[in-house]
BARO-206449 format. One line per 2 residues: number of its first residue (from 1); for each residue x, y, z of N, C-alpha, C. Coordinates in steps of 0.001 Angstrom, whole numbers, plus 500000, padded with zeros to 6 digits. Example, Ala and Ser with C-alpha at 12.3 -4.5 7.8 and 13.67 -1.06 7.14 Angstrom:
# BARO-206449
1> 513190 494310 507800 512300 495500 507800 513200 496700 507800  512850 497750 507080 513670 498940 507140 512900 500030 507870
//
This chain:
# BARO-206449
1> 165184 306028 647012 164494 306965 646360 165452 308291 646044  166031 308556 644833 166973 309829 644962 166335 311291 644671
3> 166442 311948 645494 165886 313316 645541 166768 314257 644950  166516 314774 644003 167111 315858 643247 166863 317124 643535
5> 168191 318219 643596 167657 319363 644327 168610 320493 643749  167925 321814 643237 168935 322374 642767 168849 323382 644442
7> 168694 322953 645131 167768 323719 646429 168772 324456 646947  168186 324661 647862 168239 325921 649241 169399 325408 649937
9> 170697 327041 650944 171158 327014 652069 170815 328268 653099  171283 328227 654282 170675 328863 654996 171807 330051 655027
11> 172015 331090 655731 172846 332066 655837 174305 331645 655921  174917 332826 655139 176434 332136 655430 177442 332476 656759
13> 176549 333357 657774 177261 333645 658906 176082 333142 660128  176698 332410 660830 176042 332077 662232 177010 332599 663291
15> 176505 332212 664673 177536 332403 665898 177732 331023 666250  179009 330875 667177 179111 329852 667324 178865 329433 668611
17> 178235 327822 669056 177417 327607 669853 177968 326738 670925  177485 326581 672045 178120 325619 673182 178011 324187 672282
19> 176999 323753 671700 176854 322363 671640 177551 321707 670435  178289 320806 670379 179054 320236 669137 179051 319004 669293
21> 178928 318330 667636 179156 317154 667264 180102 316476 666931  180670 315186 667466 181735 314533 666908 181836 314419 665593
23> 182979 314559 664455 183085 314475 663267 184091 313343 662969  183776 312520 661668 185147 311408 661275 184913 312152 659838
25> 186220 312114 659316 186034 312335 657781 187017 311412 657234  186608 310580 656192 186922 309853 655276 187429 310513 653883
27> 188381 309918 653514 189014 310485 652141 189196 311705 652238  189730 312586 653243 189833 313888 653699 190682 314600 652513
29> 191143 314392 651638 192149 315137 650914 192705 316194 651681  192949 317512 650938 193760 318304 651899 192653 318965 652727
31> 191536 318529 652729 190634 319222 653967 189648 320301 653269  189155 320498 652185 188338 321430 651650 186968 320863 652276
33> 186394 320128 652368 185422 319592 653081 185123 319796 654480  186258 319339 655024 186411 319446 656458 186598 320681 657032
35> 187175 321865 656180 187077 323317 656406 185883 323907 656492  185078 323614 655693 183557 324028 655142 182920 323478 656973
37> 183006 322282 656887 182302 321730 657987 182904 322523 659512  183888 322831 659902 184466 323201 661014 184016 324728 661054
39> 184196 325476 659705 184236 326797 659758 185371 327778 660359  185335 329028 660699 186117 329722 661352 187212 330163 660310
41> 187268 330370 659082 187953 330838 658022 187120 332391 657120  188195 333020 656519 187506 334059 655915 188023 334093 654474
43> 187091 333988 653719 187165 334373 652413 186406 335586 651548  187763 336288 651069 187478 337491 650428 186643 338328 651669
45> 187149 338791 652339 186438 339429 653509 185425 339084 654005  184765 337500 653635 183550 337358 654448 184023 336288 655659
47> 183823 336480 656345 183482 335476 657789 182753 334227 657806  183238 333147 657673 182367 331807 657644 182265 331244 659345
49> 181933 331865 660383 182094 331173 661406 182144 329973 662228  182798 329289 662945 183131 328410 663697 181550 327630 663850
51> 181385 326043 663116 180122 325511 663164 180275 324900 665097  178804 323640 664913 179262 323308 665677 179693 321617 665670
53> 180442 321618 664927 181266 320288 664553 182702 320340 664954  182827 319124 664991 184456 319259 665586 184876 317727 665062
55> 186249 318030 664207 186714 316741 663629 187792 316404 664358  187230 315360 665111 188376 314537 666026 189236 313248 664754
57> 188798 313192 663600 189453 312257 663285 189423 312442 661498  190356 312250 661087 190560 312271 659564 191342 311696 659197
59> 190801 310858 657678 191606 309951 657138 192326 310263 655287  193483 309826 655424 193693 310304 653846 195008 309325 653211
61> 194981 308930 652094 196156 307781 651659 197130 308825 651071  197026 309927 650727 198252 310634 650170 198955 311627 651091
63> 200398 311275 650988 201038 311667 652363 201167 313444 651829  201111 313779 650544 201276 315306 650281 199510 315967 650715
65> 198966 315493 650515 197604 315812 651030 197638 315871 652633  198079 315011 652916 198034 314825 654936 198699 316155 655327
67> 200196 316190 654553 200790 317638 654999 200116 318398 654752  199613 318878 653507 198702 320023 653477 197714 320117 654518
69> 197004 319381 654793 195848 319062 655570 196414 319488 657011  197602 318624 657800 198097 319312 658733 198431 320580 659147
71> 199099 320956 657986 199725 322535 657800 198339 323799 658240  197076 323212 657662 196430 324103 657415 195412 324193 658290
73> 194666 322819 658537 193762 322465 659502 193797 321790 660901  194888 320746 661113 195180 320309 662216 195685 318848 662221
75> 196379 318418 663300 197144 317685 663326 196466 315945 663428  195123 316083 663432 194166 315149 663951 193923 313989 662586
77> 194718 314231 661370 194400 313523 660182 195538 312458 660461  195156 311057 659937 196169 310225 659446 196312 309487 658101
79> 197574 309333 657627 197858 308623 656691 197391 307172 656617  196413 307065 655888 195661 305491 656205 195133 304993 654649
81> 195335 303797 654514 194886 303052 653365 193269 302810 653974  192613 303371 653848 191043 302767 654563 190633 301900 653881
83> 191212 301351 652630 190428 299885 652353 191128 298384 653083  191852 298832 654167 192326 298269 655102 192313 298656 656547
85> 191540 299820 656620 191568 300021 658182 190511 299346 658815  190755 299259 660156 189625 298592 660994 188752 299615 661809
87> 187646 299885 661121 186644 300719 662022 186500 300811 663315  186945 299779 664230 187003 299837 665743 188029 300550 666156
89> 188995 300928 665217 190238 301790 665768 189707 303547 665152  188644 303288 664729 188500 305097 664528 187515 305373 665700
91> 187704 306608 665923 186905 307270 667333 185494 307330 666969  184970 307053 668138 183232 307366 667716 182979 308810 667676
93> 181827 308879 666677 181555 310017 666042 180045 310067 665763  179270 311343 665859 178147 311205 665507 177478 311966 664115
95> 178675 312131 663222 178579 312901 661973 179825 312136 661251  179413 311169 660356 180381 311021 658902 180783 311480 657520
97> 181782 312322 657349 181672 312828 656085 182718 312652 655493  182532 312828 653879 183796 312270 653109 183554 312311 651556
99> 184689 312399 650825 184306 311986 649281 185152 311295 648664  184055 310245 648882 184720 308550 648128 185019 308865 646906
101> 186701 308313 646691 187143 308597 645178 186323 308725 643870  186590 309646 643268 185419 309833 642198 186014 309673 640729
103> 187329 309106 640468 187885 309403 639455 187068 308400 638242  186543 306986 638862 185944 306282 637985 184245 306324 637981
105> 184036 307684 638591 182567 308145 638194 182433 309139 637293  184052 309847 636845 183564 311457 636509 183178 310988 634915
107> 183075 312428 634248 182972 311885 632801 184133 312286 632436  185190 312341 632851 186713 312695 632774 187571 311848 632793
109> 187030 310813 633489 188113 309643 634109 187536 308670 633324  188151 307262 633505 188345 306061 632822 186931 305436 632936
111> 185587 305545 633570 184356 305188 633635 184196 303693 634151  184970 303560 634924 184809 301988 635510 184039 302022 636226
113> 183340 302819 637128 182448 302713 637984 182616 301914 639242  181449 300815 639452 181543 299657 640588 182518 298680 639975
115> 183143 298593 638993 184086 297563 638263 185243 297845 639043  185502 299017 639149 187163 299115 639657 187062 298761 641329
117> 188203 298352 641790 188730 298635 643088 188724 299819 644000  189024 300536 643004 188805 302171 643421 187421 302499 643621
119> 186382 302312 642637 185170 302170 642665 183876 301761 643377  184576 300771 644261 184541 300493 645628 184608 300944 647176
121> 185623 301963 646862 186066 302321 647904 184416 302989 648728  183516 303010 648406 182255 303829 648896 182228 302957 650125
123> 182488 301727 649941 182065 300424 651298 183039 300793 652503  183775 301762 652231 184381 302020 653564 183237 302664 654443
125> 182263 303421 653835 181338 303829 654857 180720 303326 655488  179959 301961 654543 179176 301001 655072 180261 300711 656645
127> 181140 299983 656447 182043 299518 657501 181885 300492 658897  182194 301407 658366 181961 302472 659745 180784 302750 660209
129> 180029 303069 659272 178691 303143 659546 178140 302042 660413  178500 300551 659984 177893 299461 660893 178433 299691 662105
131> 179846 300010 662628 180034 300165 663864 180453 301043 664577  179886 302593 664325 180034 303715 665066 178630 304622 664937
133> 177274 303578 664099 176242 304340 663926 176063 306052 663972  176729 306397 663380 176701 308127 663311 175003 308204 662916
135> 174743 309621 663524 173646 309996 663209 173302 310483 661847  174274 310942 661438 173969 311585 659790 175603 311268 659376
137> 175365 310826 657941 176592 310862 656931 176132 311510 655547  177229 312096 655392 177396 313108 654103 178695 312581 653197
139> 178135 312015 652214 179363 311261 651141 179038 312310 649798  180235 312656 649513 180216 313590 648521 180776 313030 647244
141> 180357 313797 645966 181530 312899 644607 180761 313693 643533  180876 313178 642376 180292 313870 641151 179316 314021 640430
143> 178735 314508 639807 177401 314487 639248 176928 313583 638487  178034 312873 637392 178064 311879 636193 177722 310683 637392
145> 177827 310597 638749 177590 309520 639356 175773 308978 639565  174923 310062 638869 174086 309884 638944 173577 309294 637729
147> 174382 309625 636690 173772 309614 635046 174457 308072 634962  175627 307285 635654 176225 306330 634918 175028 305217 634918
149> 175037 304554 633969 174218 303144 633770 172614 303647 634073  172313 304829 633644 171075 305402 633623 170551 305328 635026
151> 171441 305445 636320 170868 305439 637459 171330 304370 638400  171748 303348 637643 171742 302133 638369 172874 301836 639508
153> 173984 302439 639061 175124 302770 639910 174930 303558 641218  174127 304509 641113 174341 305606 642350 172990 304704 643111
155> 171963 303972 642547 171014 303443 642973 171798 302111 643442  172564 301367 643390 173173 300200 644257 174027 301040 645109
157> 174645 301972 645009 175537 302965 646387 174436 303127 647542  173184 303768 647076 172046 303990 647847 171502 302787 648535
159> 171264 302059 648104 170918 300718 648576 171820 300353 649822  173036 300078 649078 174356 299283 650164 174624 300548 651467
161> 174125 301722 651043 174184 302524 652526 172734 302729 653213  171789 302589 652707 170526 302694 653592 170531 301110 654132
163> 171346 300017 653588 171076 298618 654436 171581 298559 655799  172222 299521 655843 173195 299540 657291 172060 300310 658436
165> 170710 300973 657659 169844 301260 659050 169553 302954 658583  169617 303251 657385 169663 304489 657074 168730 304883 655930
167> 168221 306300 655935 167543 306761 655100 168306 307742 654118  168558 307718 652751 169252 308642 651670 168852 309363 650847
169> 169194 310730 650654 168935 311294 649468 170123 311986 648715  169941 312139 647324 170919 313208 646613 170807 314310 646453
171> 171689 315317 647137 171146 316268 646831 172640 316978 645666  171726 317473 644824 172767 317775 643215 172935 319671 643705
173> 174027 320049 643685 174381 321063 644121 175248 321960 643023  174904 323261 642917 175433 323702 641628 176166 325083 642450
175> 177153 324811 642616 178375 325762 643677 178253 327236 643518  178233 327779 642193 177553 329417 641935 176435 329864 642705
177> 175407 328824 642798 174272 329132 643811 174596 329429 645282  176062 329281 645554 176095 329281 646896 177660 330417 646850
179> 177504 331541 646284 179072 331902 646251 180139 331685 645788  180417 330680 644949 181490 329947 644818 181727 330239 643254
181> 182927 331126 643058 182952 331876 641688 183335 330648 640624  182949 329525 640385 183105 328613 639437 181986 327666 639293
183> 181818 327556 637814 181301 326329 637569 181535 324733 637832  180787 324591 639146 181074 323392 639443 179744 322921 640317
185> 179483 321423 640033 178448 321023 640236 178796 319682 641111  178074 319090 642387 178978 318234 643144 177372 317646 643706
187> 177222 316121 643954 176286 315760 644271 176863 315303 646061  175695 315426 646841 175952 314854 647904 175088 313884 648469
189> 175427 312874 648801 174263 311609 649247 174676 312065 651325  173160 312156 651118 173175 312474 652800 172273 311635 653363
191> 172853 311315 654638 172070 309748 655407 171626 310159 656741  170785 310180 657300 170131 309829 658718 169326 308396 658884
193> 170294 308122 660301 169721 307324 661044 168439 306933 660918  167691 305930 660796 166493 305008 660574 165464 305455 662163
195> 166224 305330 663170 165530 306170 664146 165475 307373 664330  166019 308429 663967 165833 309308 663906 164368 310171 663224
197> 163788 311150 663599 162752 311604 662723 163178 312574 662031  162577 313107 660653 163032 314194 660292 163973 314085 658873
199> 164529 315186 658363 165569 315037 657640 165726 316368 657257  167127 316594 657070 167841 317906 656690 167231 318653 655552
201> 167205 319846 655346 166512 320497 654385 167737 321132 653607  168016 320563 652129 169037 321042 651341 169010 322652 651462
203> 170879 323544 651338 170712 324527 651602 170240 325159 650614  169455 326428 651157 168836 327622 650057 169882 328408 649608
205> 169829 328207 647972 170879 329114 647071 170865 330614 647522  172031 331208 647829 172324 332494 648115 172552 333946 647019
207> 173103 333195 645836 173534 333958 644641 172915 333589 643511  171775 332671 643620 171066 332556 642140 171344 333848 640965
209> 170932 334968 641537 170644 335734 640430 171826 336492 640632  172889 336244 641105 174209 337165 641317 175340 336146 641379
211> 175821 335700 640178 176889 334660 640103 178231 335443 640809  178945 334960 641351 180079 335973 641225 181288 335316 640190
213> 182083 336021 639692 182958 335711 638436 184515 335581 638832  185057 334992 637983 186474 334997 638068 186924 336264 638298
215> 186849 337242 637955 187349 338719 637746 186995 338923 639430  185899 338602 639848 185532 339399 641307 186417 338292 642674
217> 186901 337172 641708 187566 336305 642964 189123 336738 642585  189522 336942 641483 191143 336814 641473 191757 338454 640665
219> 190640 339325 640187 191378 340545 639748 192400 341122 640428  192708 341175 642006 193676 341732 642878 194681 341248 642435
221> 194752 340013 642163 196003 339295 642260 196780 339296 640768  196460 340441 639780 196890 340537 638456 198503 340943 638667
223> 198666 341966 639524 199775 342432 639469 200769 341572 640344  200461 340860 641287 201163 340179 642191 202059 339198 641488
225> 203251 339275 641986 204179 338365 640778 205039 337475 641994  205108 337894 643157 205585 337223 644260 204687 336437 645057
227> 205578 335837 645920 204626 335318 647136 204152 336152 648604  204163 337027 648360 203539 338098 649333 202031 337841 649499
229> 201137 336897 648460 200194 335991 648669 200450 334851 648387  200402 333571 649272 201193 332343 649406 200751 331889 647839
231> 201659 331300 647001 201162 330411 645773 200834 331133 644610  200787 332454 644635 200523 333400 643563 201524 333036 642149
233> 202862 332944 642430 203751 333025 641695 203857 331668 640999  203429 330567 641495 203449 329076 640869 202355 329179 639957
235> 202887 328336 638893 201908 328303 637774 202887 327196 636566  202224 326727 635742 202324 326387 634714 203187 327292 633772
237> 204072 327204 633314 204481 328161 631978 204576 327109 630872  203533 327462 630052 203276 326663 628904 202583 327445 627654
239> 202809 327208 626453 201988 327961 625196 200775 326893 625370  199488 327841 624353 198462 326740 624272 198986 325641 623365
241> 197933 324910 623610 197790 323599 623154 197632 323651 621517  198137 322798 620599 197466 323071 619140 196020 322690 619175
243> 195240 322938 618674 193939 322779 618387 193624 321562 618414  192803 321103 618613 192488 319349 618604 193288 318439 619846
245> 194279 318826 620308 195229 318574 621392 194427 317856 622531  194193 316777 623259 193446 316579 624368 192139 317323 624499
247> 191768 317970 625550 190368 318723 625610 190781 319946 625232  192012 320300 624942 192246 321647 624763 192373 322406 625671
249> 192710 324103 625707 192691 325111 626534 191668 325568 626721  191480 326293 627837 190165 326949 628068 190721 328326 628582
251> 189605 329262 628097 190359 330846 628830 188770 331305 629621  188864 331488 630543 187803 331767 631666 187312 333266 630918
253> 185959 333621 630982 185491 334580 630749 185351 335672 631580  185540 337053 631556 185236 337954 632489 183901 338118 632826
255> 183334 338435 634101 182006 338571 634151 181024 337133 634319  181889 336195 634387 181636 334874 634345 182095 333643 635695
257> 181418 332992 636350 182359 331973 636780 182959 331278 636390  184633 330909 636714 185562 330396 635632 184856 328819 635385
259> 185841 328257 634441 185195 326881 634139 185883 326161 635572  185170 324826 635607 185686 323760 636794 187111 323622 636822
261> 187671 323701 637987 189206 323827 638206 189300 322220 638314  189838 321439 637718 190592 320098 637471 191394 319631 638248
263> 191416 318403 639186 192390 317944 639403 194084 317463 638784  193427 317214 637267 194604 316904 636684 194822 318052 635825
265> 196162 318379 636276 196376 320187 634815 196877 319898 633611  196811 318578 633685 197168 318618 631929 195465 318207 631428
267> 194718 318101 632063 193625 317388 630921 193031 318890 630467  192721 320089 631046 192170 321447 630567 193067 322189 631087
269> 193670 323224 630280 194757 324095 630387 193976 325366 630841  193725 325975 632099 192996 327185 632050 194001 328213 632123
271> 193719 329215 631093 194418 330522 631168 193645 331734 631759  194091 332614 632537 193666 334167 632552 192555 334324 631782
273> 191921 335374 632182 191058 335853 631543 191479 337116 630432  192534 337876 631037 192904 338767 630577 194736 338771 630362
275> 195311 337931 631173 196773 337886 630866 196767 336713 630191  198373 336674 629737 198623 335377 628454 199547 334555 629578
277> 198850 333799 630418 199109 333024 631121 198317 331904 631315  198890 330816 632357 197753 330010 632746 197548 330617 634057
279> 196366 329902 635027 196205 330567 636268 196997 329959 637088  197310 330957 638329 198623 330262 639289 197381 329333 640233
281> 198519 328537 641285 198007 327462 642105 196995 328804 643098  197588 329974 643402 196511 330877 644305 195261 331158 643643
283> 195159 331370 642385 194088 331551 641580 193144 330741 641675  193778 329379 641440 193078 328161 641240 192560 327598 642551
285> 193096 328188 643967 192575 328059 645208 191502 329023 645666  191902 330342 644986 190697 331267 645330 189258 330755 644498
287> 189263 330395 643328 188206 330249 642865 187259 328885 643422  188388 327939 644245 187723 327194 645321 187203 327334 646163
289> 187463 328661 646645 187322 329366 647922 187991 329077 649152  188938 328781 648771 190061 328233 649652 190607 329664 650032
291> 191009 329935 651691 191332 331407 652083 193112 331277 651807  193339 332615 651731 194863 333096 651321 195848 332475 652262
293> 195183 332276 653761 196220 331650 654597 196366 330227 654429  195586 329857 653652 195476 328139 653323 196689 327859 652675
295> 197845 327662 652876 199178 327404 651901 199013 325820 651275  199539 325837 650251 200185 324811 649525 201717 324309 649417
297> 202029 323617 649907 203897 323650 650193 204274 322591 649052  203295 322364 648055 204376 321000 647283 204269 321933 645670
299> 204433 321043 644768 205062 321424 643317 203390 321496 642947  203602 322592 641701 202431 323064 640883 201570 321550 640793
301> 202092 320841 639904 201228 319679 639576 200485 318817 640829  201035 318827 642224 200709 318397 643114 199725 319160 643848
303> 199842 320710 643824 198780 321562 644530 197883 321639 644078  197999 321830 642281 196690 321746 641452 195630 320497 641863
305> 196461 319104 641985 195822 318023 641775 194812 318088 643085  195192 318586 644062 194761 318997 645568 193357 319763 645627
307> 193982 320995 644857 193135 322044 644948 191554 321616 644247  191979 320725 643237 191135 320125 642175 190017 319339 642633
309> 190933 318658 643703 189757 317532 644130 189200 317677 645202  189535 318520 645665 188566 319136 646918 187206 319872 646778
311> 186642 319677 647933 185079 320394 647904 185312 321911 648396  184797 322725 647378 184827 324254 647793 184633 324552 649303
313> 185538 324812 649777 184717 325218 651472 183646 325966 651755  183161 327002 650532 182117 327674 651161 181100 326980 650698
315> 181067 325942 649855 179772 325249 649454 179936 324111 650466  180816 323721 651171 180981 322641 651845 180353 323164 653431
317> 180420 324511 654014 179850 325239 654656 178314 325505 654975  178110 325692 653392 176594 325858 653102 175701 324225 653662
319> 176281 323170 652825 175893 321955 653634 175887 321775 654841  176911 322133 655493 177216 321911 656870 176088 322887 657863
321> 175885 323808 657275 174696 324613 658106 173513 323805 658036  172841 323360 656946 171862 322443 656924 171775 321321 657498
323> 173128 320315 657465 173162 319374 658544 173172 319919 660687  173703 321121 660577 173625 321546 661604 172113 322142 662333
325> 171465 322832 661469 170043 323109 661415 169359 321697 662212  169349 320486 661118 168911 319671 661328 168760 318958 662732
327> 170053 318855 662926 170642 318142 664399 170061 318990 665490  170088 320273 665402 169593 321132 666504 167833 321067 666667
329> 167535 320697 665483 166020 320290 665460 165670 319114 666609  166155 317935 666379 166038 316912 666980 166959 316649 668214
//
């Protein structure tokens, strides 16, 4: 049964603890979800302290994303095609996290759902769960997953996940509720092994009546034209699209969260709210709540793709706190 929640996070700050839980990360991308789970970063002068999670191994097929992850998070990431990986080669862990590919579930994608090879990759979670029996599973995806075929698609996925001996809920979280300055909604499929009592509580919103705006996030970058802040000089130099071309251009409005940062930089072209240019790579990273010392070393297209595909670390940190609170309770 799907539980829909706009619901609740714990506080943003917490002290590190002695107890830790080993984590395995699938489809890690450049590491937004992983950074949020491990903590130990600062965004806009706010500290998100280290959690009780230790990421022992992460897996990603894109060599560029692996480079970005290794540069910023650690060398425990493996460049791997998870469709052929042997789960016995994966280290044991108590928490399994990851964002299985969303393109075939996204309203902006081909909408092939479970009929495509990529749409079947959620089954990697099943194989790993079967071998390692983690206590908790967190699988992230797009909100359109819940709507496809009037809920049949997500119900199929949940039934498959639960068949491995787990109970699952689907949490629908609106990122601005948790301090992310961007209109972005994500679904987290949360699973707990059947022999464990209780269930995590969705994170409590912290900013529902006080959404952070695009100018709150990036106004200090308006006069930065060089690399004194990494990736700030990197952006697409292009005119606005003619009316009716593709999905058109979007200009974020001052005083409001930005539009969703997308992985396909050519699908919706975001322009600065006051400057006559597109958003820079660093501005996109800020809107996704990556800290400024998280560096993207590739081309503009590749960097925007990695940023757009990522889970905002601040949102992930809120989810991680809920999971950690639950694990401490048992």
